[in-house]
N, C-alpha and C positions, 0 to 999 in steps of 0.2 A: 755591631758586634754582639754575638749571642751571649746569653748568660751561662754561667756554670752552676749546675745544681748538683749538690751532694745527695745521693740516695743511700741511706744506710739500712742494711739488713744483715744483722750480725750473728746469725745462727748457722745452720747446716745447709747442705746442698739442696734439700727439698724445700726449705723455707725460701732460699734464694730463687729457686725456680718459680715458686708461687708469686714472687714479687715481679715476675717478668711483665705482666700486663701494665703495672704501674710504671715500670721503667720505660716501656715503649711509649706510654702516654707522655712522659716527660720528654723523651727524645723527639717525639712527633711535634712538640711545640718549638723545636729548634734549639733547645738548650743543649749544651755540652754536659754529658752525664758522667759523673765520677761515682762509681759504685763502691761503697765501703762495706766490706764483708768480713766475717770471721774466717780463720784458717780452714774451718770445716766446710765453708761455703765457697771457697775461692775457685775450685774447679767449675762449679756451676755458674759462678759470676762471669767467668771467661767464655761461657757458651751463650750468654743472653744477648739477643739483638738489642741494639740501641745503646750499649755501654761503650763509652769512649776510653775509659781508664778504670782500672781496678786498684783499690788500696785495701790492705789487709790489717785488721785490728782485732786482736784477741781480747774482746771486751769482758772485763771481769764480772759484770753483772748480767751477762748473757751466756757466756761459754759454760757448758756443763761441768767442766773441770777447771774452774777459774784459778788464775794466779792471784796473789795478794794485791790489793789496791794500795799503791804507793804514790807519793807525791811525784817521784821521779818518773814513774811510768805514765801518769796522767799528763805531766808536762811534755813528755815525748810525743804523746798522741796529739795534744793541743798544738804543738809545733808542726807536726805533719799535716794536720787538718788545715791549719792556717796557711801552709805553703800552697794549698790548692787554689786559694783565692776565690772561694765560692761566693756566689751572690745569694744562694738559698740552700736550704737543706730540708729534706723530707726524711723523718725517722720512721721507718717501717717496723712494726712490732706485731707480735701475736696478741690475742685478746687478753692473755694473762701476764703480759709484760708491761712495765712502765717505761715510757720513752723519756722521762724527765731527767734521769742521770745523764743519758746521752745528750739531751738538749743542753744541760749545763756545760758539758765539755765543748759543745759547738759554740756556745756563747763565749766561753773562755778563748776559743779559737778565732773569735771575731766574726763569725758568720752572722750577717745582719738580719736574716729572716729564716725562721725555723717553723716547720709545721709537723704535727703528729696527731694521732688519735690518742686522746687522754680523757679518762674519767676523773682523774685527780686534778685539783686546782693547780695550774702551772705557774701562777705569778707572772714574772717577766720572762719566763723561759721560752714560751711559745708565742709566735705571732698568729698562728692558726691552730686553735684547739678544736679539732674535729671530733664530734661525738657521734656514736653509732649505737644501734640496739645491741643488747647483749647476746641475742640469739638470732639465728636465721641466715647469717652471712658466712659464706665460705671465706677462708683466709685470703684467697686471690681477690675476691670482691672487696674485702675489707681494705686491702692495700690500694687497689685501684680507686676506691672511693676517696681515699685521702688525696691521691694525685688529682682527681677530678675537682675536689674541693679547693685545691691549690691553683686551679685554672688550666689543668692539662687534660687533653682529650685524646683518646685513641683515634687514629686516622680512619676515614671511611674504608669499610671492608675488613677492618680488624675487629673480630667479634669478642676479643678479650680472653681467648684461651691461652694456654701455656705455649711457649715456643722456644726453640734454640736456633742458633745460626745454621745456615744451609750449607756450610762447608765441612760437614761431617764426612767420614770415610764413605766412599761410594759403595753401592750394592755389590760390585764385583769384589771389592776388598773384604766385605763382610762374608760373602760366599766362600772366599778363600780361607776364612777363619772357621766358619761353622759348617761348611760343606753345602752341597746343592739341595734344593727343595725346601718346602715350607717347614716351619718349626715353631714350637712353643717354648718360651723362656720361663724357667722357674728360678726366682731369686730368693733363696731361703733366709738370708741374713737381714738384719735391721740395725740401725744406729742405736736403738734402745732395745735391750733384751726383751722387755715385756711385749714388744710388738712383733716378735719373731716366733714362728712355730718351732718345735723341737726338730733336730736333725732327723730323728726317726720318723716323725710325722711327714716331714718334707720328702723323705725317701719313699715313703708309701705313696704320696701323691704323684711323684715322678713315675713310679712303677705303674700306677693306675692309668696315667696318661699314655705311657708306652704300651701297655696292654691293649689299649684301644686304637693303636696305630699312629699315635702322635710321635713325631721326632722331637725330643726334648733337649734343650740346651740349658745348663745350670750356670748361673753367673754369680760372682761375688768379688769382693775387694781383695787386695793383697794379703790382708790379715785373716782371710776366710778360706784359705786353700784347703785346710783340713775339713772344714764344714762342707764345702762344695764337693770334695772328693767323696765324702760319706754319702751325701745326698744323691749324687749322680750314680755312684756305684758302677755297674756295667750296663745300666739302662739308659744313660744319657751322656751327652758330651759335656765334659767338665771344663769350663772356662774361668775357673776361680783364679783371680790375680792376673788375668790376661787382658783385661779390658779397662784401660784408663777411661775416664768419664766420656770423652768424645767417641771412643770406640764403643763403649757400652750403649751410648745413645743410638749409634748406628745399628748395633745388634738388636736393640729393642725396636727400632724403626722398622726393620725388615722382618720382625716376627709376626706371626698371626695373632698372638695374645701373650700377655705377661701375667704370671702368677706371682704375687709379691705381697708382703706385709705393708702396713701403713708407714712407709719410710721413703727416703729420697728417690730410689728407682721407680716407685709408683708414679711420682710426679714427672720423672724423666720420660717414662713411657707415655704419659699424657701429653708431654711437650712435643713428642714426635708422632702423636696421633694413633698410638697402638692401643687397642682395647685391653682392659685390665681386669683380672680377677683379684680383688683386694681382700687379703686375709686381714681383716680390720679388727685389731684389739681395741676395745672401747675405752682404754685409759684416757683417750682424748675424743672429743665428739666427732662423729663421722660427718655431720653437716658442715663442719669447718675444714676437715682434712681429707675427705674422700678424693679420689682422682677427679680432676676438674676438667669439664667440657670434653669428655671422651667417654665412649661406651664402657661401662664397667658393671661388675656384679660384686656386691659386698657379701663376704662370708664371715661368720663369727657371731657369737652371742653378744649383741649390743646392750643387753640388760644384765650382764654378768656383774659379780660383786666388785670387780675392779673398775667399773664404769666411772669415767670422769675423775679418776684419782690422779692422773698424770704420773702414775708410778713408772719408774724406769725398770724395776725388776718386778716380775709378776707377784702380787701379794696373795694369790690364791693357789694352794697346792695343786699341781697337775695342769696348770695353765688351761682351764676348761674352756675359756672363750674361744680359743683356736684349736686346741686338741680335740674338742668335741665335733669339729667339722670332719665328716667322712671323706676319704679320698674320692669316692664316687661323686660327691657334691662338687668337687673341683672339676672333675671331668665334665659333669653336666653344665657347670658354669662356663667353662671354656667353649663347649659346644654351642651355648646359647648366644655367644658374642658374635657380632658381624665380621667374621673373618674376611680379609681382603684377598687371600690367596688360598682357597681350599684345595686340598690335594685332589686332582681329577681321579674319580673312581674310588677314592679312599673314604675312610669313616668320617672325615671332617667335611664332606660335601653336604652333610645333612644340616649344617648350621644355617641360621638365617642369613 
């Protein structure tokens, strides 16, 4: 009888996608994997290979808009986690998060073995206290390292990149949505405002790409329809609010390249193997959060005054780290990426 392992990653879609290699390693060991995620990461959790069941917990020490911590809420979570009957748990966190409050809840739920990366002394909260260098590791590597320390290994042939299930909408369904022929996706929004360019800048980037012969598709969530309409204008196809995450994954999969900030769709593009032009606001370190294991170009001033502040709103007037990028730089970056389907006879045939 196989073990049941709880894997907890309680953040947003992008964070959950980055946990994919660790999840696959646990699944490859034969364990039944129950992934516990936050509501902002549920859609991505349901796309990950190796996940047998998804449970959702809006964790008040992880969610960016937390609800109050109450005894009643904690008791309800403890009861739900206890109902899983897990043999083990791996608490996946980012380098700036402590796993110990979550580990305490798992102990209260009777989970007999808990592992996490922790610099803080865990007392009896952790059976595996995994320690890592403060610099040099991507977040995907960091989480996979914990799974490996717990005895889980990726199967032969799995290089540890990001991945999603292979039952996404078919190319014919995508073509019916976006039209025929190659295209470039511009995704102007971000879960954190400091990581998104202004709509005006994004519209100029779309126009620059269109002027050079690219067919541009603009994507965004249901709450970003006004943004995508402004950015697309009459120069691009506006799919704002029209792409639930599995559909967005398929649209990104079939694109030649994706232009996006350091936010969830950048990791979704990496998970489907599409090259990324990353408009990377340096509020978090690029070495940890850049697109993983996919061709990409980083644009943006990585030495700007906002660097490493983890600011949610840009603390510098004018958002210079991104607004200082010229639209022509975006065109050059897209051209430099290894497109898989260049337009015959068109301007994109010059790319490598």
